[in-house]
N, C-alpha and C positions, 0 to 999 in steps of 0.2 A: 158763431159757435155759442154754446151756453154762456150766459153772462158770468163774469168772474164772481167768485164767492164773495169777495169784498163788496162789489157793487150790489150783489143780491142781498147781502146782509144789511146794507145801508137802505135799500129801497123796499124790498118785499114786505117787511113788517108794517110799513106805512102805506102801502100801495092802495089798499081799499079806501082808506081815509082820503088819500090824495085824489082818487077818482071820484069820490063822493063830493069833495069840495070843488074841484075844478071841472068835473064832467069829462066825458070821453068823446072822441079820442084825443090823445096828445103824445107828442114826443117828449121824453124827459132825459136829461143829460146829467152825467155824474161828474161834478166838479173835481172831486178828489182823484178819480181815475185819470182825468185829463191832465191835471197838474203833475201827477206822478209819472205819467208817460213822457210828458214834455221834459221834466227834470232828468229822467233817465236817459233820454236821447242826447241831451246836451252833455251829460256826464260821459257817455260812451265815446263821444268824439272830442273829449277835452284833451286827449293826448296828442292830437294832431300837431305837427311842427309848424302849422300855419293857423289862420283863423278859421272858425266854423260859424256859420249862420244858417238857422232854419227860417224859412219864410212859410208861414201857414197858408195853405191853399184855401183862400176865402170861399171859392166855389163849393167846397165840401160842406161848410156849415156857416153861412153868412149871417151870423147873429152877433150884434155888438157885445153882448155879455160874454159869449164864448171868446170873442176876439180880445176882450180885455184880459182874460186869463192868459192868452197867448202873449199879449204885450207884457204882462207882468213877468212872464218867464224869459223875456228878452227876445222873443221871436219877432221877425218882420212879417210882411204879408205879400203873398203872391196874388196879383190881381190880373183879371183878363177883360175888365169892362170899366166904364166910368162909374157906375153905381158901386162897384167893389172898391174903386179908389176912394169914393166918398165915405164908404163905411170904414175903410182903413184910416183915413185921415180923421174921422170922427172919434177914433179911440187913441189918437195922438201920434200915429205913424207919419213920418215925413222922409223925403229924400231917399237915402240908400237903405231905409228899412221897408221900402216898397219895391217889388220887382213887377214891372208892368209887361206881361207877356200876353199879347192878344194876337188874333189872326184875322185876316180880312179887315184890317184896321183902317179907319178913316183919319183924315187930318184933324178933325175935331177931337177924336179920341186922343191923339198925340198932344194936342193943345191942352187938354185936361190933364194929361199925364205929366207935363212939364210945369204946370201951374201949381200954385199953393204948396211950395216946398219941393215940388218935383218928385221924381222916382227914377229908378234904373230902367232905362228903355231896353227891352229885349226884343229884337226885331225878328219876325217870323218869315220874312221874305226880303230878298235883296232889293226889290223895287220899292220897298217902304222907305229906303234912304231918301227918296225924292219927296216923301210926304212929311218929313220932319219939319216942324215949325222953327226949330233952332238946331244948331250943331251942338250936341251934348258933349260935355267933357268926358263922360263915361258912356260906353255903348257895349251891348252884348248882342249876339245873334243866336237864335235857336238852330241847332245843327240837326239835320236829318241824314243819317249815313246810308240810307237806301239799302241796297242788297248786301251791304257789309254786315248788317245785323238783322235779327228777326224781332218782331214785336210780340204781342199776345192778343187774346181774343177781344179784349175791351178796346184797346187803342188801335189795334190793327197792324198790319205789315207796314214797315216804314216806307217801302216802295209805293204803297197804295195810300198812305196817309197824306192828308192835305197840309200837314205841319212842316215848317222848318225850311232851312236853306240847304240845298243839295251839296254833295261832295265837290262837284265841279264849279260851284258858285261861291263856296265859303271863303276862299282866299280873296277873291275879288270884292266880296262884301266888306271885309275888313280894310282892304286897300282903299276903297271908296271913302270910308269914314276916316281913315288915317289922313288921306289927302284933303278931306274937308276941314280937318283941324282937330278931330277927336284925339285925346291924349291917353285915355285910360280904357282898358278893354277887359271884357269878360266873355266867357263861352258857356253856352247852355245846351242841354238836350233834354228830351222827355220821350222815352221810347215805349214804355209799358205802363200799365195801370193794374193795381192790385196784384203785384208780383210777389210770390212767396219763395222763389228761388233766389237766395241772397247772392249767389255767384253771378247772376245776371247783372246785378247792380255794381258788383266789384268790376266786372268786365266793362261796364259803361264808364266808370271812373278811369280805368286804364285807357280806354278809347279817347276820352277827353284830354288826358295828359299827353298822349301821343300826338293828338292834333295840335295842342298848344305848342309842343316842340316844333312841329312842322311850320305852323304859322309864324311863330316867333322868329324862326330862322329865315324864312323867305321874305317877311315883311319888316323885320327889325323892330317889332313891338313886344312889349311884355304884357302878360295877362295877370290881372289882379285876382281873379277868381275863376273857378269852374263851377257850374251849377249842374249837378247830376239829375235835377228834376225831382219829381215825386215818384209815385208808383209803388211805394212800400205797401205790401199787402197785409190783409188780416184774414184769419181762417174762418170764413162764414160757416163752413160745415164742420160738425163735431169731429169728423174723421180726418180733417186736414191738420197738418203740422204748422205751427206758427212760424213766421219769418225768424230766422236766426240772426237777429240784429247784433248780438254780441260778436259772432264770427265775422259778420259783414264789417263792423266798425274796426275790428282788430286787423283784418286784411287790408282795408283801405288805409288805416294808419301806417301799417308797415310799408305800403306802397308809397305813401307820401314821404316817409322817412328816407327811403331809398332814393326817391326823386331828388330830395333836397341834398343828399350826400353827393350825388353825381352832378347836379346842376348848380348847386349853391343857393338856390332859391326855389320856392314852391308857391303856387297860388293858393288862396284861401279856398275852402270847400263850402259851397252853398247847397242847400237842399230845400225842397218845397213840398213837404208832406201835408196831406189833409186827412185822408182816410185813416192812416195809422195813428194820428193824434186823437181823433174823436170817434171814429167808427164804432169800436167796441163799447163806448161809454154813452150810447144812446139806445133807447128802446121806444117802440111805438106801442102804446097801451090802447087797446080797443076792446069793446064789449060785444059779446055774442047777442044778436037780436033776432035771428031767425034760424030755423033748422029745416032743411028740405031734403026729401029723399025721392029721387026718380031713378035714373040709371046709376047714379052715384049718390053718396051722402054729402050734403053741403052744409057748412056752417057760415051763415051770413053775419058779418060784423058791421059796426057803425063807422068804419073807415073804408077807404078804397084806394085805388091806385093814385089818386090825387095827393095822397099822403106818403106813398112809397111806391115809386115807379120801377125800382130795380127788378123785382120778380117778373113783371110783365115785359119790360124792355129787354132784359138780358137773360131771362129764365133763371135769375139768381136765387140761390137758396138763402132763406133767413130762418134761423131756428125759432121755434115757437114754444113757449111754456104756457100752461094754464094755471093761474094763481090758485094755490091751495091744492093742486092735484098733480100727481106724477104717474108715469107708466108703471112704476114699481108698487104704488099703493092703490091705484084705481083701475077699473076696467078701461080698455082702450078701444078705439074704432078708427077706421081709415076714412078720412074725409078730405074734401077740398075746402079751404078757407077762402071765402070770396067777399068782394065788395059789391057795390051797387051800380057801377058804371055799365053802360050798354056796350060792353066789350067782353068777350069771353076770356081775354088775357088778364082780366081784373081779378087775379087770384094771388093770395099771399102764400098759399101752399097747395100742392097738387098731390092727391093720394098720400097724404101724410098720416102716419099713425100717431094719434094724440089721445090723452085721457078723454073719456067721454065727456062732452061739453054740454052744459045746460044753458038755457037762456039766462042771460045776466052775468055769466062768467066773464072774468077779465082775461084776455089773451095778451101775452107779452111777446111782441115780435122784436127780435133782437138784432144788434149790430146796425142800427139805423142812425147812428150819430154822424154819418157822413153820406152825402148824396141821398138823403132821405127827404126831409122837408124841402131841401134846396131844389130838388127836381120836381117839385109839385106843380100842378097845373089845374085848369078849371074846366076841362071837358065835362059835358053834361051839366055845366054850371055847379059842379061840386066845389065846395070851399075847403081851403087848406086848414089844417088843425092848428091848435095852439102849441107853443113850446114852453117847457118848464125846465128849471135848473134845480137839481138836488145839490144844495150848497154843502160845503165841507162841514159846516156847523150843524147839519141835519135838517135845516129849514128847506122849504121848497118855494121857489120864486117863479112867478110868471114872467117869461122873457120875450114872448111874442103872443099876442092875443090871437084867437081864432079869427079867420076871415068872416065877414058878415055879408049879407046880401047887399048892403049899402056899398061895401068895397067893390063887389062884383059889378054893380050898376054905375059906379062912379065915372067910368070912361064914357058913359052915354050922356053925361051932363057936360055939355060943351056949347060954345057959341057957334051957331050954324054958319057954315061957309059953303060957298058954291062958286064954281067956275063955269061961266057960260061961254059958248062958242057960237 
């Protein structure tokens, strides 16, 4: 959706100068907006009768400077790979401030997860119990409820999703680890992505609490936490209503209060949001370099899908502004905004009405603060752009340089090896 007025007020007056100094394209993130959202999330869940912990989903924006902001707010990190573990430990996270939730996991992955201060192991499959290099004191499983719940377009129907332990396996999974000697337990799920209906998230928490009841009774174990996963959505389109986080937090808090009154104890609530934390606080700034008119009008920019895959991969909408121009003050035209890849899906906007764009204009592609740079790739040997941080004090910091051709060719510099038969 259109960037917040506060973010715009901080960025837009400086944007031409920023682009002149650093060059385009670049993703730029708003430190103030990220900190304010993180603080607000913690405050909304501060009335829970148990503990609350947010684990920032590193996959959304794996940059150490952003992760330092999350660490300063008291967040842990949700990791799905060894490099994400290394990034998290690099900003000081250890032990139970890291949730390691991977799938199709190797023994080597688990060895890295238990090393160097460890992490919470959250297993995606019952068979992974045989790959663990140690019996951890604390274990969690990712639950897939199958036909009991529906998913959404991005993450898919739970019955068809590759993730998690099924309903008929979940009790046995915990029994296996209890019998191996594990003493502490958590329960996790992740059913949707970019969900704007808050009641779905409330229902997910209710599902987890009910399952905790069932497993505790049958296995004689207590659960220290439930992790409702991530999936909190943001309104990419101007016509979408934002997620009602206030109502979501209030209803979940009331649910936990009632649970504690009837059971005498209640697990902590964990969450692992990424998109909600950073998505609205990043924009991709790119410059118009070509105009083409055949059967449609095309605006070619100096960025492409390698910097923002979501429109091509999901058909996702990202709002676009033209610096210094608006539909209210300038003539408009309907155009496709395109990159330079040899793929027709390399489009940031399709048949979008925008202020008439001239060569050299800066386009601001919005809501790229999550799953933007992180999903970049090198098809056509295109290189990923730099990342900048708009600091709370108004300064602008380079937090990742642009890729170079030397980076691209680095994997071709190796010691030759050959296996003869």
